[in-house]
LOTIKOL-852337 format. One record per atom (N, C-alpha, C): atom name; x, y, z negated. Coordinates in nm, 3 decimals. Layout:
% LOTIKOL-852337
(pt CA,(X,Y,Z))
...
% end
This chain:
% LOTIKOL-852337
(pt N,(-14.154,-2.423,-8.136))
(pt CA,(-14.192,-2.300,-8.200))
(pt C,(-14.225,-2.195,-8.097))
(pt N,(-14.331,-2.120,-8.114))
(pt CA,(-14.359,-2.006,-8.031))
(pt C,(-14.341,-1.877,-8.112))
(pt N,(-14.315,-1.773,-8.041))
(pt CA,(-14.289,-1.642,-8.104))
(pt C,(-14.417,-1.563,-8.110))
(pt N,(-14.455,-1.514,-8.226))
(pt CA,(-14.569,-1.424,-8.237))
(pt C,(-14.525,-1.297,-8.308))
(pt N,(-14.603,-1.195,-8.290))
(pt CA,(-14.561,-1.064,-8.343))
(pt C,(-14.476,-0.991,-8.244))
(pt N,(-14.370,-0.925,-8.296))
(pt CA,(-14.280,-0.851,-8.209))
(pt C,(-14.202,-0.945,-8.120))
(pt N,(-14.202,-0.915,-7.990))
(pt CA,(-14.121,-0.991,-7.897))
(pt C,(-14.037,-0.887,-7.819))
(pt N,(-13.906,-0.887,-7.839))
(pt CA,(-13.822,-0.789,-7.779))
(pt C,(-13.824,-0.791,-7.624))
(pt N,(-13.842,-0.912,-7.568))
(pt CA,(-13.846,-0.915,-7.422))
(pt C,(-13.976,-0.853,-7.369))
(pt N,(-14.086,-0.869,-7.442))
(pt CA,(-14.211,-0.803,-7.402))
(pt C,(-14.195,-0.651,-7.406))
(pt N,(-14.121,-0.596,-7.508))
(pt CA,(-14.097,-0.457,-7.519))
(pt C,(-14.014,-0.406,-7.402))
(pt N,(-13.911,-0.486,-7.366))
(pt CA,(-13.823,-0.449,-7.253))
(pt C,(-13.910,-0.444,-7.121))
(pt N,(-13.997,-0.543,-7.104))
(pt CA,(-14.079,-0.546,-6.983))
(pt C,(-14.185,-0.436,-6.983))
(pt N,(-14.235,-0.397,-7.100))
(pt CA,(-14.331,-0.287,-7.106))
(pt C,(-14.263,-0.158,-7.055))
(pt N,(-14.139,-0.135,-7.094))
(pt CA,(-14.069,-0.018,-7.054))
(pt C,(-14.041,-0.022,-6.904))
(pt N,(-14.000,-0.138,-6.852))
(pt CA,(-13.979,-0.157,-6.709))
(pt C,(-14.107,-0.125,-6.633))
(pt N,(-14.218,-0.175,-6.678))
(pt CA,(-14.346,-0.158,-6.615))
(pt C,(-14.382,-0.008,-6.613))
(pt N,(-14.362,0.059,-6.725))
(pt CA,(-14.389,0.204,-6.734))
(pt C,(-14.314,0.279,-6.625))
(pt N,(-14.184,0.249,-6.614))
(pt CA,(-14.099,0.319,-6.516))
(pt C,(-14.134,0.288,-6.377))
(pt N,(-14.149,0.161,-6.342))
(pt CA,(-14.176,0.125,-6.204))
(pt C,(-14.314,0.166,-6.154))
(pt N,(-14.403,0.200,-6.245))
(pt CA,(-14.538,0.249,-6.203))
(pt C,(-14.546,0.400,-6.198))
(pt N,(-14.436,0.469,-6.216))
(pt CA,(-14.437,0.609,-6.198))
(pt C,(-14.388,0.639,-6.054))
(pt N,(-14.451,0.744,-5.992))
(pt CA,(-14.425,0.768,-5.851))
(pt C,(-14.274,0.799,-5.824))
(pt N,(-14.200,0.857,-5.922))
(pt CA,(-14.058,0.883,-5.900))
(pt C,(-13.980,0.758,-5.872))
(pt N,(-14.022,0.652,-5.940))
(pt CA,(-13.948,0.523,-5.934))
(pt C,(-14.003,0.430,-5.824))
(pt N,(-14.088,0.479,-5.737))
(pt CA,(-14.147,0.397,-5.633))
(pt C,(-14.046,0.329,-5.545))
(pt N,(-13.933,0.394,-5.515))
(pt CA,(-13.829,0.339,-5.435))
(pt C,(-13.697,0.317,-5.511))
(pt N,(-13.703,0.319,-5.642))
(pt CA,(-13.586,0.295,-5.726))
(pt C,(-13.607,0.162,-5.800))
(pt N,(-13.524,0.063,-5.773))
(pt CA,(-13.546,-0.065,-5.842))
(pt C,(-13.524,-0.050,-5.993))
(pt N,(-13.608,-0.118,-6.068))
(pt CA,(-13.604,-0.126,-6.213))
(pt C,(-13.559,-0.268,-6.246))
(pt N,(-13.445,-0.279,-6.317))
(pt CA,(-13.380,-0.406,-6.341))
(pt C,(-13.391,-0.445,-6.489))
(pt N,(-13.425,-0.575,-6.514))
(pt CA,(-13.413,-0.635,-6.649))
(pt C,(-13.361,-0.773,-6.628))
(pt N,(-13.311,-0.840,-6.740))
(pt CA,(-13.256,-0.971,-6.722))
(pt C,(-13.359,-1.074,-6.689))
(pt N,(-13.488,-1.048,-6.718))
(pt CA,(-13.589,-1.147,-6.684))
(pt C,(-13.609,-1.153,-6.533))
(pt N,(-13.557,-1.055,-6.458))
(pt CA,(-13.575,-1.051,-6.314))
(pt C,(-13.456,-1.108,-6.237))
(pt N,(-13.356,-1.153,-6.311))
(pt CA,(-13.239,-1.211,-6.246))
(pt C,(-13.108,-1.167,-6.309))
(pt N,(-13.002,-1.201,-6.244))
(pt CA,(-12.868,-1.171,-6.291))
(pt C,(-12.844,-1.019,-6.276))
(pt N,(-12.826,-0.950,-6.389))
(pt CA,(-12.818,-0.803,-6.385))
(pt C,(-12.709,-0.753,-6.295))
(pt N,(-12.585,-0.799,-6.306))
(pt CA,(-12.479,-0.743,-6.212))
(pt C,(-12.513,-0.759,-6.066))
(pt N,(-12.571,-0.875,-6.032))
(pt CA,(-12.612,-0.897,-5.891))
(pt C,(-12.730,-0.809,-5.851))
(pt N,(-12.825,-0.789,-5.940))
(pt CA,(-12.939,-0.701,-5.909))
(pt C,(-12.889,-0.551,-5.896))
(pt N,(-12.805,-0.509,-5.983))
(pt CA,(-12.747,-0.372,-5.977))
(pt C,(-12.675,-0.355,-5.842))
(pt N,(-12.584,-0.447,-5.810))
(pt CA,(-12.511,-0.435,-5.689))
(pt C,(-12.597,-0.433,-5.565))
(pt N,(-12.698,-0.519,-5.563))
(pt CA,(-12.791,-0.527,-5.448))
(pt C,(-12.868,-0.402,-5.430))
(pt N,(-12.924,-0.352,-5.542))
(pt CA,(-13.001,-0.228,-5.538))
(pt C,(-12.921,-0.110,-5.496))
(pt N,(-12.804,-0.096,-5.558))
(pt CA,(-12.721,0.022,-5.527))
(pt C,(-12.670,0.013,-5.386))
(pt N,(-12.633,-0.105,-5.334))
(pt CA,(-12.585,-0.120,-5.200))
(pt C,(-12.699,-0.091,-5.099))
(pt N,(-12.827,-0.121,-5.140))
(pt CA,(-12.936,-0.101,-5.047))
(pt C,(-12.982,0.045,-5.042))
(pt N,(-13.012,0.107,-5.156))
(pt CA,(-13.061,0.250,-5.151))
(pt C,(-12.978,0.340,-5.234))
(pt N,(-12.877,0.292,-5.300))
(pt CA,(-12.780,0.385,-5.367))
(pt C,(-12.805,0.405,-5.516))
(pt N,(-12.914,0.353,-5.574))
(pt CA,(-12.943,0.380,-5.716))
(pt C,(-13.030,0.271,-5.773))
(pt N,(-13.035,0.260,-5.906))
(pt CA,(-13.128,0.176,-5.978))
(pt C,(-13.129,0.221,-6.125))
(pt N,(-13.225,0.168,-6.202))
(pt CA,(-13.224,0.189,-6.344))
(pt C,(-13.235,0.055,-6.410))
(pt N,(-13.152,0.032,-6.510))
(pt CA,(-13.149,-0.096,-6.586))
(pt C,(-13.211,-0.072,-6.723))
(pt N,(-13.315,-0.142,-6.755))
(pt CA,(-13.372,-0.142,-6.888))
(pt C,(-13.299,-0.254,-6.963))
(pt N,(-13.212,-0.213,-7.050))
(pt CA,(-13.122,-0.311,-7.110))
(pt C,(-13.191,-0.391,-7.224))
(pt N,(-13.125,-0.500,-7.261))
(pt CA,(-13.180,-0.587,-7.366))
(pt C,(-13.188,-0.510,-7.496))
(pt N,(-13.304,-0.505,-7.562))
(pt CA,(-13.313,-0.432,-7.690))
(pt C,(-13.226,-0.504,-7.800))
(pt N,(-13.175,-0.422,-7.886))
(pt CA,(-13.101,-0.480,-8.001))
(pt C,(-13.178,-0.438,-8.127))
(pt N,(-13.153,-0.512,-8.233))
(pt CA,(-13.223,-0.485,-8.359))
(pt C,(-13.143,-0.528,-8.475))
(pt N,(-13.179,-0.480,-8.593))
(pt CA,(-13.114,-0.521,-8.716))
(pt C,(-13.218,-0.559,-8.818))
(pt N,(-13.171,-0.621,-8.922))
(pt CA,(-13.255,-0.650,-9.037))
(pt C,(-13.176,-0.599,-9.156))
(pt N,(-13.204,-0.479,-9.196))
(pt CA,(-13.124,-0.414,-9.297))
(pt C,(-13.155,-0.464,-9.442))
(pt N,(-13.274,-0.507,-9.466))
(pt CA,(-13.316,-0.552,-9.601))
(pt C,(-13.340,-0.702,-9.598))
(pt N,(-13.251,-0.779,-9.656))
(pt CA,(-13.259,-0.920,-9.657))
(pt C,(-13.354,-0.974,-9.768))
(pt N,(-13.421,-0.887,-9.842))
(pt CA,(-13.508,-0.929,-9.948))
(pt C,(-13.654,-0.951,-9.908))
(pt N,(-13.685,-0.920,-9.783))
(pt CA,(-13.821,-0.944,-9.737))
(pt C,(-13.836,-1.089,-9.691))
(pt N,(-13.937,-1.159,-9.737))
(pt CA,(-13.945,-1.300,-9.717))
(pt C,(-13.977,-1.343,-9.572))
(pt N,(-14.058,-1.264,-9.500))
(pt CA,(-14.093,-1.299,-9.363))
(pt C,(-13.988,-1.251,-9.265))
(pt N,(-13.970,-1.319,-9.151))
(pt CA,(-13.878,-1.270,-9.049))
(pt C,(-13.926,-1.132,-8.998))
(pt N,(-13.839,-1.040,-8.991))
(pt CA,(-13.875,-0.909,-8.938))
(pt C,(-13.747,-0.843,-8.877))
(pt N,(-13.770,-0.745,-8.796))
(pt CA,(-13.663,-0.665,-8.738))
(pt C,(-13.697,-0.518,-8.761))
(pt N,(-13.595,-0.440,-8.781))
(pt CA,(-13.614,-0.297,-8.786))
(pt C,(-13.498,-0.227,-8.708))
(pt N,(-13.515,-0.098,-8.700))
(pt CA,(-13.416,-0.016,-8.621))
(pt C,(-13.389,-0.084,-8.487))
(pt N,(-13.493,-0.097,-8.409))
(pt CA,(-13.478,-0.153,-8.273))
(pt C,(-13.417,-0.045,-8.186))
(pt N,(-13.313,-0.078,-8.117))
(pt CA,(-13.243,0.014,-8.026))
(pt C,(-13.272,-0.026,-7.884))
(pt N,(-13.318,0.070,-7.803))
(pt CA,(-13.352,0.046,-7.664))
(pt C,(-13.263,0.138,-7.580))
(pt N,(-13.219,0.087,-7.470))
(pt CA,(-13.137,0.167,-7.379))
(pt C,(-13.177,0.140,-7.233))
(pt N,(-13.163,0.243,-7.153))
(pt CA,(-13.179,0.233,-7.010))
(pt C,(-13.064,0.311,-6.946))
(pt N,(-13.010,0.248,-6.841))
(pt CA,(-12.897,0.311,-6.770))
(pt C,(-12.934,0.333,-6.624))
(pt N,(-12.912,0.454,-6.581))
(pt CA,(-12.934,0.490,-6.435))
(pt C,(-12.794,0.480,-6.372))
(pt N,(-12.791,0.405,-6.261))
(pt CA,(-12.665,0.394,-6.179))
(pt C,(-12.688,0.454,-6.043))
(pt N,(-12.582,0.518,-5.992))
(pt CA,(-12.591,0.572,-5.860))
(pt C,(-12.452,0.557,-5.787))
(pt N,(-12.462,0.513,-5.664))
(pt CA,(-12.345,0.521,-5.576))
(pt C,(-12.369,0.644,-5.489))
(pt N,(-12.299,0.752,-5.525))
(pt CA,(-12.334,0.882,-5.474))
(pt C,(-12.336,0.884,-5.318))
(pt N,(-12.232,0.831,-5.260))
(pt CA,(-12.223,0.830,-5.117))
(pt C,(-12.338,0.760,-5.050))
(pt N,(-12.372,0.641,-5.099))
(pt CA,(-12.482,0.561,-5.040))
(pt C,(-12.620,0.628,-5.069))
(pt N,(-12.633,0.678,-5.190))
(pt CA,(-12.763,0.735,-5.230))
(pt C,(-12.796,0.865,-5.157))
(pt N,(-12.702,0.943,-5.122))
(pt CA,(-12.729,1.070,-5.060))
(pt C,(-12.743,1.061,-4.905))
(pt N,(-12.721,0.939,-4.851))
(pt CA,(-12.746,0.918,-4.710))
(pt C,(-12.898,0.915,-4.679))
(pt N,(-12.931,0.920,-4.550))
(pt CA,(-13.070,0.917,-4.514))
(pt C,(-13.138,0.790,-4.559))
(pt N,(-13.068,0.680,-4.565))
(pt CA,(-13.127,0.548,-4.604))
(pt C,(-13.130,0.534,-4.757))
(pt N,(-13.073,0.627,-4.833))
(pt CA,(-13.070,0.620,-4.979))
(pt C,(-13.195,0.680,-5.037))
(pt N,(-13.203,0.674,-5.168))
(pt CA,(-13.325,0.731,-5.231))
(pt C,(-13.324,0.880,-5.234))
(pt N,(-13.208,0.947,-5.217))
(pt CA,(-13.192,1.092,-5.222))
(pt C,(-13.223,1.148,-5.362))
(pt N,(-13.230,1.060,-5.463))
(pt CA,(-13.262,1.104,-5.598))
(pt C,(-13.139,1.098,-5.686))
(pt N,(-13.093,1.212,-5.735))
(pt CA,(-12.970,1.213,-5.814))
(pt C,(-12.991,1.147,-5.952))
(pt N,(-12.883,1.084,-5.994))
(pt CA,(-12.896,1.001,-6.115))
(pt C,(-12.934,1.079,-6.242))
(pt N,(-12.887,1.203,-6.257))
(pt CA,(-12.923,1.281,-6.374))
(pt C,(-13.070,1.324,-6.371))
(pt N,(-13.122,1.354,-6.253))
(pt CA,(-13.264,1.386,-6.237))
(pt C,(-13.347,1.264,-6.273))
(pt N,(-13.302,1.150,-6.221))
(pt CA,(-13.379,1.025,-6.252))
(pt C,(-13.373,0.997,-6.402))
(pt N,(-13.256,1.019,-6.467))
(pt CA,(-13.249,0.999,-6.609))
(pt C,(-13.344,1.093,-6.686))
(pt N,(-13.352,1.219,-6.645))
(pt CA,(-13.436,1.314,-6.712))
(pt C,(-13.583,1.275,-6.695))
(pt N,(-13.624,1.224,-6.584))
(pt CA,(-13.761,1.182,-6.563))
(pt C,(-13.789,1.057,-6.647))
(pt N,(-13.696,0.964,-6.650))
(pt CA,(-13.710,0.842,-6.730))
(pt C,(-13.730,0.889,-6.882))
(pt N,(-13.647,0.982,-6.922))
(pt CA,(-13.658,1.031,-7.062))
(pt C,(-13.795,1.092,-7.087))
(pt N,(-13.847,1.171,-6.999))
(pt CA,(-13.981,1.235,-7.016))
(pt C,(-14.086,1.128,-7.031))
(pt N,(-14.076,1.020,-6.950))
(pt CA,(-14.173,0.909,-6.957))
(pt C,(-14.158,0.834,-7.087))
(pt N,(-14.037,0.809,-7.128))
(pt CA,(-14.015,0.730,-7.250))
(pt C,(-14.061,0.807,-7.376))
(pt N,(-14.051,0.939,-7.375))
(pt CA,(-14.095,1.014,-7.492))
(pt C,(-14.248,1.008,-7.508))
(pt N,(-14.320,0.992,-7.402))
(pt CA,(-14.465,0.980,-7.402))
(pt C,(-14.517,0.837,-7.422))
(pt N,(-14.427,0.743,-7.410))
(pt CA,(-14.461,0.598,-7.414))
(pt C,(-14.492,0.557,-7.555))
(pt N,(-14.602,0.484,-7.574))
(pt CA,(-14.643,0.428,-7.700))
(pt C,(-14.644,0.275,-7.679))
(pt N,(-14.540,0.205,-7.726))
(pt CA,(-14.537,0.058,-7.703))
(pt C,(-14.648,-0.010,-7.777))
(pt N,(-14.687,-0.126,-7.724))
(pt CA,(-14.796,-0.203,-7.793))
(pt C,(-14.745,-0.280,-7.915))
(pt N,(-14.611,-0.301,-7.922))
(pt CA,(-14.558,-0.389,-8.029))
(pt C,(-14.479,-0.316,-8.137))
(pt N,(-14.461,-0.186,-8.123))
(pt CA,(-14.384,-0.111,-8.226))
(pt C,(-14.414,0.039,-8.214))
(pt N,(-14.353,0.114,-8.302))
(pt CA,(-14.369,0.257,-8.309))
(pt C,(-14.311,0.326,-8.183))
(pt N,(-14.353,0.451,-8.158))
(pt CA,(-14.297,0.523,-8.041))
(pt C,(-14.145,0.536,-8.051))
(pt N,(-14.084,0.567,-7.940))
(pt CA,(-13.942,0.574,-7.932))
(pt C,(-13.892,0.713,-7.970))
(pt N,(-13.780,0.718,-8.042))
(pt CA,(-13.716,0.845,-8.077))
(pt C,(-13.577,0.850,-8.013))
(pt N,(-13.537,0.959,-7.951))
(pt CA,(-13.405,0.963,-7.892))
(pt C,(-13.292,0.946,-7.994))
(pt N,(-13.185,0.882,-7.954))
(pt CA,(-13.063,0.868,-8.034))
(pt C,(-12.964,0.967,-7.979))
(pt N,(-12.902,1.049,-8.066))
(pt CA,(-12.804,1.150,-8.021))
(pt C,(-12.666,1.086,-8.016))
(pt N,(-12.593,1.122,-7.908))
(pt CA,(-12.630,1.196,-7.793))
(pt C,(-12.724,1.113,-7.702))
(pt N,(-12.821,1.176,-7.644))
(pt CA,(-12.919,1.103,-7.563))
(pt C,(-12.861,1.061,-7.430))
(pt N,(-12.794,1.152,-7.360))
(pt CA,(-12.740,1.114,-7.232))
(pt C,(-12.590,1.081,-7.246))
(pt N,(-12.558,0.957,-7.227))
(pt CA,(-12.417,0.906,-7.238))
(pt C,(-12.363,0.869,-7.107))
(pt N,(-12.251,0.928,-7.067))
(pt CA,(-12.187,0.886,-6.943))
(pt C,(-12.135,0.745,-6.958))
(pt N,(-12.151,0.667,-6.850))
(pt CA,(-12.106,0.532,-6.852))
(pt C,(-11.988,0.522,-6.746))
(pt N,(-11.867,0.492,-6.793))
(pt CA,(-11.756,0.486,-6.699))
(pt C,(-11.770,0.366,-6.606))
(pt N,(-11.742,0.387,-6.478))
(pt CA,(-11.742,0.282,-6.380))
(pt C,(-11.655,0.332,-6.265))
(pt N,(-11.575,0.244,-6.207))
(pt CA,(-11.484,0.285,-6.095))
(pt C,(-11.560,0.320,-5.965))
(pt N,(-11.682,0.269,-5.946))
(pt CA,(-11.754,0.283,-5.819))
(pt C,(-11.875,0.374,-5.836))
(pt N,(-11.953,0.349,-5.938))
(pt CA,(-12.083,0.419,-5.959))
(pt C,(-12.065,0.527,-6.061))
(pt N,(-12.160,0.624,-6.060))
(pt CA,(-12.179,0.715,-6.170))
(pt C,(-12.298,0.659,-6.249))
(pt N,(-12.295,0.671,-6.379))
(pt CA,(-12.400,0.623,-6.460))
(pt C,(-12.424,0.703,-6.582))
(pt N,(-12.545,0.701,-6.631))
(pt CA,(-12.580,0.765,-6.757))
(pt C,(-12.678,0.672,-6.830))
(pt N,(-12.645,0.653,-6.959))
(pt CA,(-12.730,0.571,-7.046))
(pt C,(-12.814,0.659,-7.137))
(pt N,(-12.945,0.623,-7.149))
(pt CA,(-13.035,0.688,-7.241))
(pt C,(-13.053,0.590,-7.354))
(pt N,(-13.053,0.638,-7.484))
(pt CA,(-13.070,0.549,-7.598))
(pt C,(-13.185,0.599,-7.691))
(pt N,(-13.260,0.501,-7.740))
(pt CA,(-13.375,0.533,-7.829))
(pt C,(-13.377,0.435,-7.943))
(pt N,(-13.447,0.470,-8.046))
(pt CA,(-13.467,0.375,-8.157))
(pt C,(-13.617,0.388,-8.199))
(pt N,(-13.661,0.282,-8.265))
(pt CA,(-13.798,0.285,-8.321))
(pt C,(-13.785,0.294,-8.473))
(pt N,(-13.895,0.333,-8.536))
(pt CA,(-13.897,0.344,-8.679))
(pt C,(-13.986,0.234,-8.735))
(pt N,(-13.954,0.187,-8.853))
(pt CA,(-14.036,0.089,-8.923))
(pt C,(-13.981,-0.055,-8.905))
(pt N,(-14.046,-0.147,-8.970))
(pt CA,(-14.011,-0.287,-8.960))
(pt C,(-14.121,-0.362,-8.885))
(pt N,(-14.080,-0.464,-8.810))
(pt CA,(-14.171,-0.536,-8.728))
(pt C,(-14.161,-0.686,-8.755))
(pt N,(-14.271,-0.737,-8.800))
(pt CA,(-14.272,-0.881,-8.838))
(pt C,(-14.290,-0.968,-8.712))
(pt N,(-14.226,-1.080,-8.718))
(pt CA,(-14.244,-1.180,-8.615))
(pt C,(-14.233,-1.316,-8.685))
(pt N,(-14.286,-1.412,-8.620))
(pt CA,(-14.270,-1.552,-8.676))
(pt C,(-14.270,-1.654,-8.562))
% end
């Protein structure tokens, strides 16, 4: 079986492509699971330049079970910016603070029109602190509107 219609991994990669093609992210690694093991990629990126952004696996629900075709709705998308402050603020780091990076990602995502679903709408609270003993992190969360058929 092949998947046609909405493909969540394509949506995730579209977002990653959007971010990594913006000049702000030229030296900030953009991580998705299709590019390798996420914890290893985060650790490598943060140890190298002090920061990265992870475009997380989209989640979705099917709230109405009465529709005969397979579909998903209320797709939730998240991206998390990680920073090792000490490494990032060194001369060899990106010198880009994680909250500034998150705000720029947010501005890009608000203008983004995915090819497979409706535009993204922020989920409140938009900026969510992510606890970690080593890094500082903030997660951005969005949802789409409508139902998306796939087969």
